[in-house]
N, C-alpha and C positions, 0 to 999 in steps of 0.2 A: 342583481346582484351587485355589492358591493365588490370597487377596486379589491377591498384586502381579500374576500372572498372567493375573488378568483386566481390569488394566486398560490402557491401553494403552500398548503401548511407546512412542516417541519416536524419530527420527533421534539427538538429542541430548536427552539430561535436563539442565539448564539447574538446573532447579528444585531435583533431587537433590544436585548438585554446588552449590549456594551452601549447604547446610545443613552442607557442609565448614567454610567456613570467613566463613559467615554477621559473626561478630562484627568480626574483625579489618578484613573489609569496612567493617563501619560506623563501627567504630573510626578509619580511616583518612581514609574519607568527611569523618571530622569534625574531626580534625585538618584536611583542605583548609579546611573553612568556614572555621572559626580559625583561620586563615592568612589568610587576606584576596587571598590568589594563588594565579588561576586556572587563568593562560596561562604556556606557558615557565614554569615553579618550580619548587624541590627538588624535587617528587617527578618530574617528569621526567625531570632532567638524573638523579639516584640511578637511573631506569628505564634512561635510556639507556648508564651505566654499565655498567647490572648486565645490559641485554644483552648488549651488547661484552662481558663476561667471559664469560655465556653462550655467545657465538659463536663466540669468542676473535679477536673482530678490534679491530683499535686503537681504532676509531672508530664510534659509532651517532646514528643523529637520530630524535626522534621526529615525526613528520609524523601529518595527518591521518585517515589513511587508504591502506591497500595502494594501492589506484588512485595516489594522489596518489605514494604510491611512486612505481609506476612513471614516472609524465612526472615527474616531477623528476630520478630517474637518467638518463633519456633528456635531458633538458634540462642535465642536468650534464654529457652526455658532445658535447654539443652536435650534438645531432641533430635536422633537421626536413625540413621542405620539399628535396625534391630527392634524398634521402636514405632508403632501404630496412632493416628490418632482418627478419631471420627471425626466424620465429616458429613454433611447434604450434596448429595449427588446432582441437588440441581440448582447450580448455580453457575455463575463463571470459572472461566476453565482457571485459573488463579489458584483459585482455595484452595482445590486438592495438587494444585503445580507444585504451590509453594513446599505441601507438605513431604512432595516428592522430587525435589531438588532438595534439600537437606539428610535425602537417605533413606526418608521413613517410610511406613507402608502408607496410602491413605483409606479408611475403612468407612462404608458409606450406610449411612440407615433412611429411610424411608418421608418422606415428609408430610405435614398435615393437609388436609385437601383444598379447607378456607384460606389456609396464610400462607401456604406455599416456604412454608421454613422447616427444621427440622421438627422429629415427631420425636418430644422426650419421650416417649413411654415405649420405644422401638430400641433407646440407645440405650441401657441398660443389659442386654442381652448381645450388644456385638461384643461387651468392653472382653479384654482378655487379661492374660500378664503380662500382658507389650503393649497395651493401652496406656500412654502419658497423659495426652488430653486430649477436648473436642474444643475444636473451630467452630462456631454457632455463628450463622449469617441472617446478618438482619434482610434477609433480602426485599428488593423492590421501595426501603424506606420501611416498613413492618417490622416492630419487633419482636423479634422470638419468645419463649416462655421463659426466662429466664429464672424464674424461682425455680420452677422444675428441675432445670438443665444445673444449677446451681447445684444445688440436694444433690444431686445424681453424683456430678462432681466431688463434693467435699468427702460422701461415703467411702468414693472408689481415692479419694486421695489426687483427682485429675487437674490439671491443668486446665483453663477456660479460656481458648483465644476471642474476640468477638470481631468479626469482617463484619463491619459497621462500614464497610466503603460506600456502600447506596444510602445508610441512613443517617448522617448527620440532623441531630437535629430533634431526632427520633429519642420519645421518654419513653421509660418500663416503671412504674410504679414511680412515678417524679424525681429516675434517675434517668441521667442521657446516657445515650446505647456508646463506646467506650468505656463508659468508668463501670461497666457493671462484674466484668473479668478481669483477669490478671491482666491482659492485657486487652486494647481496640488498636482497630488496626484501619484506618481512613486511606481513600483515594479522593485524589483532587485532578482528576482526570475532567477535559473538560466540559463533558455533557453532566458533570454530577451535579449532585444540587448546591456546591462548592464548587468550581470547578476554576481550575487557573487557565493558561495559553499552553499548557504543555502537561507536561508528564511534572507529577511531585503527590506529598501526602504525608501523613500524620500514626506517629503510636503515640498511646497515651496509657498508663498507667497508675498506679497508686501508691508502687513498691521502689523503694528507692533504689534497694539494690538492683532490679530489673532497667530502671533509669539508669544509670550507672552502666552494665554493661552494653547494653543496646546504644548507648553515645560512643561507647570504644566501638563495637561492635560495623557501625556503618559509617566507622573512616579509618575502615585498613586497619583495627584491633589495635588502634590509638590512642591516646588519652596525651602524650604526648611527643612532639614531631618526632620523625626518625627513630622513636620509640613502640614495637609491636612488643603485646603481653600475649598475643589471641591472634587467630584466621578470622578475619572481618573483611568487606566487601567494603564498595564503594557507594553510595552513597546518599547523597547528601543535596538537603533541597536546595535548589540557587533563591540567590535573595533578587531576581527576577521575578518569579514565581511566589515568593514571599509576601513581594511588595505588592502582588497583583489582588493574591487571595486577603488580604489583609484591608484593602481596600473594598470585596466582596464582603466581606465577613459585615460589612454594619450592613449592610440589603438582606443577611441572609434571612434574619427572622420572618421580615415581610414578607419574602420570595418562600418560604414551605408555607407563610398562612394563607398565600396567592393560590402555590399550591394544591392546599388542603381545598379550597371554594371551588378549584377546577372539576377535581374529583367528585364533592358533593353533587356539581349541577352533569356531569358521568352519569352519575350513579342515579340521582332523581330521573333521570330521561332514561336508563337503560337498561334497572335493574329485572325490567319485566320483561326483556329482548333476552339477554345473556346471561350468563355468570356473570356479578358485577364484585368487588371488593366490598367490604363493611366498612361505614364511615365510624371510625370510633370516636366517642367525645371528648376522648383526652389526645396526646399527642403521642401514640402510640406507633403513628404510620403519619409517614411525613410525603408520601407519595413521589419518590423518583424517579418509580416507574406507573404507570394508571393500567391496568391490566385487566382486559376482560377474557369470561372462557365459551369454546364454544365447539358443535361439531366440524362446524364449515370454514373456519379458521382461515384456509387459504384464500378460498375462493369468497371470503369476505376483505382479505387485506388487498387481494386483485382491484375487487370494487373499489377500495377507495382509491388507488392510487388512479386505476382511469379517472377518480375525481379530483385531485392533484390532493392526495389526504394521506401523511405516510404514515406505516404503523410498521413494527418491529416484530420480531420473535422472541421469545428472551425465555427459557433457552431452547431451541430447538430439537438437541441430543445433549441427553442425558448425560453423565460426566460417566457414570457406569459404563457404558454405552462410547466413550471415548475410546478408534484405535491406540491411542498414547499409553489408556490403561487397559489391554487387553490382558496381559499379563497377570492382572488382578483376578482374573476369570470368571468373571460375571456377567451374567449373558441377559438378555431381553426376558421383562417378565418379572427378576427380583426383587424391584421398585415399581407396581403396575402407579403407582398414583404421580408421582415424580414423571413415568413412563405417558401416562393419561394428557400429564400437562404440559408437557413438550408439543404432545399431539394439537392440543385446543386452549392454549396460552395464545394471547393476542397483544402485543401493547401501544395502545395512542396514543398521540402525539398529548405529554406533559409538559409544562414549560409556565412558570411563573410569565412569561409574556404572548400564551396563549388567555387569545382576544374571546369574549362571549361570541360574536359573531361570528368566529372560527369553529369554536365548538357548535353551535349551531346550527353552519355546516355541517359539522361531522356526525353528530346527531342523526342528522334526518338523512344524513347517507347509508347511514347504519340504518335505522328506521323503515329505509325503504329495501333497503336487500334481505332486512328481514323478512316486511310483509311477502316478497315474492321465496324466499328461501326457509322461513321459519318452519 
């Protein structure tokens, strides 16, 4: 066994990734230090333009993190107390937390069995006269069925917010996520496909009115210094993170291709042993996470850990069963597909730095486990 295979295999190898770009990152951080401008500066403006060009939207705004992006989007759409927002129960907590944070009510509907994304066929029955928007999550990097969702939203005059925090670079019918709804929200948490060295986020939109409003909201409701026309918040992307993201953005398309190649190798070798995601010919999945599904999920995770292989559960408890949302009166059994996924899903190491040797070790370890436990 090689030294590389003997080492522990993490979920995401940020140290190996840094080796690709250490020098340009250190150089750009020095530029920021020398500028003396650390918030809402030239690096941030350049990043906003670069992301807008990448997503192909006219407007993009840097914010503090992905959660703030969701909150600011809801505020910009005047969503608050008494309103309802439909979303998925199978996502990171922040998606529904943002809805509750602005005083609105999260309304959950179940997911599709194969994509883990919100099921468009179940949205319409959840719409009431209080429904104002749908937050769509492109989970694990897989685009949701935006054609069906947009059709429903347009018919009922609802706004659509894309939680694209896991799907930068993902496309749906030749359009990138973040350009398909009224507003797109991105997270640059370090482990994301495009990750900062701390918290950072971005909002994209095709609408000038929303752009101008969010621009004020992220800066204490102020367009002119010390003049505040609305109640906002402090959510400004700092220059260090913007500078780092500008460097890493150059590598994004290459790294996304590496992710898809790794996903293809996983699926080709594991599809007869466990439930695996499909590998589309298009760019409709960028594999922020590569998740398999099996009934012996916990046992396999323990087995992988014994062999130096990390794994993770996304997500062990669906949002409708979280204590924080007990007042919504959901109960176990309300969303059976999401609940089954939570019991069976396991994410394997996924990174552009994942080597073929490491994958061979992961795959052979799973094969041995399934031979004795399948």
